[in-house]
C-alpha positions as CSV (number, residue, x, y, z in Angstrom):
1,X,90.3,77.3,92.3
2,X,90.3,73.5,91.9
3,X,90.7,71.1,94.9
4,X,94.1,70.0,93.6
5,X,95.3,73.7,93.4
6,X,94.0,74.4,96.9
7,X,95.8,71.3,98.3
8,X,99.0,72.3,96.5
9,X,98.8,75.8,98.1
10,X,98.5,74.3,101.5
11,X,101.6,72.2,100.9
12,X,103.8,75.2,100.0
13,X,106.9,75.2,102.2
14,X,107.7,78.9,102.4
15,X,105.6,81.8,103.8
16,X,103.6,84.4,102.0
17,X,105.4,87.7,101.3
18,X,103.9,90.1,103.8
19,X,105.1,92.9,106.0
20,X,105.8,90.3,108.7
21,X,108.1,88.5,106.3
22,X,110.3,91.5,105.6
23,X,110.4,92.5,109.3
24,X,111.5,89.1,110.4
25,X,113.9,88.7,107.5
26,X,115.6,91.9,108.4
27,X,115.8,91.0,112.0
28,X,117.2,87.6,111.2
29,X,120.1,89.1,109.2
30,X,120.9,91.3,112.1
31,X,120.7,88.3,114.5
32,X,123.0,86.3,112.2
33,X,125.6,89.0,112.2
34,X,125.6,89.7,115.9
35,X,125.4,86.0,116.9
36,X,128.3,85.0,114.5
37,X,130.5,87.8,115.9
38,X,129.6,86.9,119.5
39,X,130.4,83.1,119.0
40,X,133.7,83.8,117.2
41,X,134.9,86.0,120.1
42,X,133.6,83.9,123.0
43,X,134.8,80.6,121.5
44,X,137.8,79.7,119.4
45,X,136.9,80.5,115.7
46,X,137.2,76.8,114.6
47,X,134.7,75.3,117.1
48,X,132.5,78.4,116.6
49,X,132.3,77.7,112.9
50,X,131.8,74.0,113.5
51,X,129.0,74.7,115.9
52,X,127.4,77.1,113.4
53,X,127.6,74.5,110.7
54,X,126.0,71.8,112.9
55,X,123.1,74.1,113.9
56,X,122.7,75.0,110.3
57,X,122.4,71.4,109.2
58,X,120.1,70.6,112.0
59,X,117.7,73.5,111.2
60,X,117.7,72.7,107.5
61,X,117.0,69.0,108.2
62,X,114.2,70.0,110.5
63,X,112.7,72.3,107.8
64,X,113.0,69.6,105.1
65,X,111.3,67.1,107.3
66,X,108.1,69.2,107.6
67,X,105.3,68.4,105.1
68,X,104.2,72.0,104.8
69,X,105.2,75.5,105.9
70,X,105.5,75.9,109.7
71,X,106.6,79.3,110.8
72,X,108.9,78.2,113.7
73,X,110.7,75.6,111.5
74,X,111.1,77.9,108.6
75,X,112.4,80.9,110.5
76,X,114.7,78.8,112.7
77,X,116.3,77.6,109.4
78,X,116.6,81.2,108.2
79,X,118.3,82.3,111.4
80,X,120.7,79.4,111.3
81,X,121.5,80.2,107.7
82,X,122.1,83.8,108.8
83,X,124.6,82.7,111.4
84,X,126.5,80.2,109.3
85,X,126.3,82.3,106.1
86,X,128.0,85.1,108.1
87,X,130.7,82.8,109.3
88,X,131.3,81.4,105.8
89,X,131.8,84.8,104.3
90,X,134.1,85.9,107.2
91,X,136.2,82.7,106.9
92,X,137.3,83.7,103.4
93,X,138.5,87.1,104.6
94,X,139.8,86.4,108.1
95,X,141.0,82.9,107.6
96,X,142.4,83.0,104.0
97,X,143.0,86.8,103.6
98,X,140.6,87.1,100.6
99,X,139.7,90.8,100.1
100,X,136.0,91.7,100.5
101,X,135.7,92.8,96.8
102,X,136.9,89.4,95.7
103,X,134.6,87.4,98.1
104,X,131.7,89.7,97.0
105,X,132.4,88.9,93.4
106,X,132.8,85.1,94.2
107,X,129.5,84.9,96.1
108,X,127.8,87.0,93.4
109,X,128.8,84.5,90.8
110,X,127.7,81.6,93.0
111,X,124.3,83.2,93.5
112,X,123.9,83.8,89.7
113,X,124.8,80.1,89.1
114,X,122.1,79.0,91.6
115,X,119.5,81.2,89.9
116,X,120.5,80.0,86.4
117,X,120.4,76.3,87.4
118,X,117.2,76.7,89.3
119,X,115.5,78.5,86.4
120,X,116.7,75.9,83.8
121,X,115.6,73.0,86.1
122,X,112.3,74.2,87.4
123,X,111.3,76.9,84.9
124,X,110.5,79.4,87.6
125,X,112.1,81.2,90.5
126,X,108.8,82.0,92.2
127,X,108.5,81.2,95.9
128,X,104.8,80.6,95.2
129,X,105.9,77.3,93.5
130,X,108.0,75.8,96.2
131,X,106.0,72.7,96.9
132,X,108.5,69.9,96.4
133,X,112.0,68.9,97.5
134,X,113.9,69.9,94.4
135,X,112.5,73.5,94.4
136,X,113.0,73.9,98.1
137,X,116.7,72.7,97.8
138,X,117.3,75.4,95.1
139,X,115.5,77.9,97.3
140,X,117.7,77.3,100.3
141,X,120.8,77.2,98.1
142,X,119.9,80.7,97.0
143,X,119.2,81.8,100.5
144,X,122.6,80.7,101.7
145,X,124.3,82.4,98.7
146,X,122.4,85.7,99.4
147,X,123.4,85.7,103.1
148,X,127.1,85.1,102.1
149,X,127.0,87.7,99.4
150,X,125.2,90.3,101.6
151,X,127.7,89.8,104.4
152,X,130.7,90.3,102.0
153,X,129.1,93.4,100.4
154,X,128.2,94.9,103.8
155,X,131.8,94.5,105.0
156,X,133.1,95.8,101.7
157,X,131.3,99.1,102.1
158,X,131.8,99.4,105.9
159,X,135.5,98.4,106.1
160,X,137.1,98.5,102.6
161,X,135.3,101.6,101.5
162,X,135.6,103.2,104.9
163,X,131.9,104.2,105.2
164,X,131.5,102.7,108.6
165,X,128.5,100.7,109.9
166,X,125.9,103.5,110.1
167,X,126.5,105.0,106.7
168,X,126.6,101.5,105.2
169,X,123.2,100.8,106.8
170,X,121.8,104.0,105.4
171,X,123.3,103.3,102.0
172,X,121.6,99.9,101.8
173,X,118.3,101.4,103.2
174,X,118.4,103.6,100.1
175,X,119.3,100.7,97.8
176,X,116.5,98.4,99.0
177,X,114.0,101.2,98.1
178,X,114.9,100.6,94.4
179,X,113.1,97.2,94.0
180,X,110.3,98.4,96.3
181,X,109.7,101.5,94.1
182,X,110.3,99.5,90.9
183,X,107.6,96.9,91.8
184,X,105.2,99.5,93.2
185,X,105.4,102.2,90.6
186,X,107.0,100.7,87.5
187,X,105.6,97.2,87.5
188,X,108.8,95.3,87.7
189,X,108.7,91.6,87.6
190,X,107.7,90.4,91.0
191,X,110.3,87.6,91.2
192,X,113.1,89.9,90.2
193,X,112.0,92.6,92.7
194,X,111.7,90.0,95.5
195,X,115.2,88.6,95.1
196,X,116.7,92.0,94.6
197,X,115.2,93.1,97.9
198,X,116.0,89.8,99.6
199,X,119.7,90.1,99.0
200,X,119.9,93.7,100.2
201,X,118.2,92.9,103.5
202,X,121.3,91.1,104.5
203,X,123.9,93.9,104.4
204,X,121.1,96.3,105.6
205,X,120.4,94.3,108.8
206,X,124.0,93.3,109.4
207,X,125.2,96.9,109.1
208,X,122.8,98.2,111.8
209,X,123.6,95.1,114.0
210,X,127.3,95.9,113.7
211,X,126.6,99.6,114.5
212,X,124.8,98.6,117.6
213,X,127.1,95.9,118.8
214,X,130.6,97.1,117.9
215,X,132.6,99.1,120.5
216,X,132.7,102.9,120.2
217,X,136.4,102.6,119.2
218,X,135.1,100.8,116.0
219,X,132.5,103.6,115.5
220,X,129.7,101.5,117.0
221,X,127.3,102.2,119.9
222,X,129.1,99.7,122.1
223,X,126.1,97.7,123.2
224,X,127.9,94.4,122.7
225,X,127.2,91.5,120.3
226,X,125.7,89.3,123.0
227,X,123.0,91.7,124.2
228,X,122.2,92.8,120.6
229,X,121.9,89.1,119.5
230,X,119.6,88.3,122.5
231,X,117.4,91.3,121.8
232,X,116.9,90.4,118.1
233,X,116.2,86.8,119.1
234,X,113.5,87.8,121.5
235,X,111.8,90.0,119.0
236,X,111.9,87.3,116.3
237,X,110.6,84.7,118.8
238,X,107.6,86.9,119.6
239,X,106.8,87.6,116.0
240,X,107.1,83.9,114.9
241,X,105.0,82.8,117.9
242,X,102.3,85.2,116.7
243,X,102.4,83.9,113.1
244,X,102.3,80.3,114.4
245,X,99.1,81.0,116.2
246,X,97.4,83.3,113.6
247,X,98.7,81.7,110.3
248,X,98.7,85.1,108.7
249,X,101.7,84.2,106.5
250,X,100.5,80.8,105.3
251,X,100.1,80.9,101.5
252,X,97.3,78.4,101.4
253,X,95.2,80.4,103.7
254,X,95.7,83.7,101.8
255,X,95.2,82.2,98.4
256,X,92.2,80.0,99.2
257,X,89.7,82.6,98.0
258,X,91.6,83.6,94.8
259,X,89.2,83.6,91.9
260,X,89.7,80.9,89.3
261,X,90.3,83.6,86.6
262,X,93.3,85.0,88.5
263,X,96.2,82.6,88.1
264,X,98.9,82.5,90.8
265,X,102.1,84.6,90.3
266,X,104.2,81.5,89.5
267,X,101.9,80.7,86.5
268,X,102.2,84.3,85.1
269,X,105.9,84.3,84.9
270,X,106.7,80.7,83.9
271,X,106.7,81.5,80.2
272,X,109.4,84.2,80.4
273,X,112.5,82.4,81.7
274,X,114.9,84.2,79.3
275,X,113.6,87.6,80.3
276,X,113.9,86.7,84.0
277,X,117.5,85.6,83.7
278,X,118.2,88.9,82.0
279,X,116.6,90.7,85.0
280,X,118.7,88.7,87.4
281,X,121.9,89.6,85.6
282,X,120.8,93.3,85.5
283,X,120.2,93.1,89.3
284,X,123.8,91.8,89.8
285,X,125.1,94.6,87.6
286,X,123.1,97.1,89.8
287,X,124.6,95.6,92.9
288,X,128.1,96.1,91.5
289,X,127.2,99.6,90.5
290,X,126.1,100.3,94.1
291,X,129.4,99.0,95.3
292,X,131.3,101.2,92.9
293,X,129.3,104.2,94.0
294,X,130.0,103.4,97.7
295,X,133.7,103.1,96.8
296,X,133.6,106.6,95.1
297,X,131.8,108.2,98.0
298,X,134.2,106.6,100.6
299,X,137.2,107.7,98.6
300,X,135.9,111.3,98.2
301,X,134.8,112.0,101.7
302,X,137.5,109.9,103.4
303,X,137.5,108.0,106.6
304,X,138.5,111.0,108.7
305,X,135.6,113.0,107.5
306,X,133.2,110.2,108.2
307,X,134.7,109.8,111.7
308,X,134.0,113.5,112.4
309,X,130.4,113.2,111.1
310,X,129.6,110.2,113.2
């Protein structure tokens, strides 16, 4: 690998995709859901949303001010996106009465628009290529959209389709296995599989957070949003502290020994933008199919049957 390529790797502004990444990502979605619900109930919704927005802007500003990937800054931004993304999705339903199926479709279109614009502008959606401001801006726009979309879809299955929080969590646990299996056994495009799984982590983590935090009258465990939020925050803090010390998720460190004959993932997919956009649209279609399946299941078994099972 050339010196310039090595330096570029060290300046990448997002982490390597490891097991730590998926664990913390899932925990951050649960934290965002529990924290958002807690703040909205403890404070008036308006100051709660404003507080979430200010923390969101502060965390993003901090992340953009870093010259390279730093675990604590990156994951702070992700957690704040999780909190504010949840609030943004809830505002449409609670504040303006927009049905969950409509907000899910709206955020799905917004996410598709971000991906299409990002692809046309930068010619790749790979996170292994996020080494400058424009690409990072597109990346965080996509992250915000995925959090909002995942929140709306999670509420759609749990509330509108009457599956409840636990069954919704189990449903999304099954859905997230699709990109994992596709990438592992069927050689799916790595970027497509990544973003597919990335979106599903949101309703997956949020569903289990709601299940743990909601009262028993709402078919939850009744632990309370505050304690659940605090618990997830402590676990995330421990994991991020470990990564900050060990640098196990720094892309430059992991790719430094890559043979020159083995190009990075971003170079392998840069010549197939049209095919990638098709895969993104297919993913959105699969997400809508999953929502339809959830609706059918909820309609057939009915909320009373689900209540007896749980």
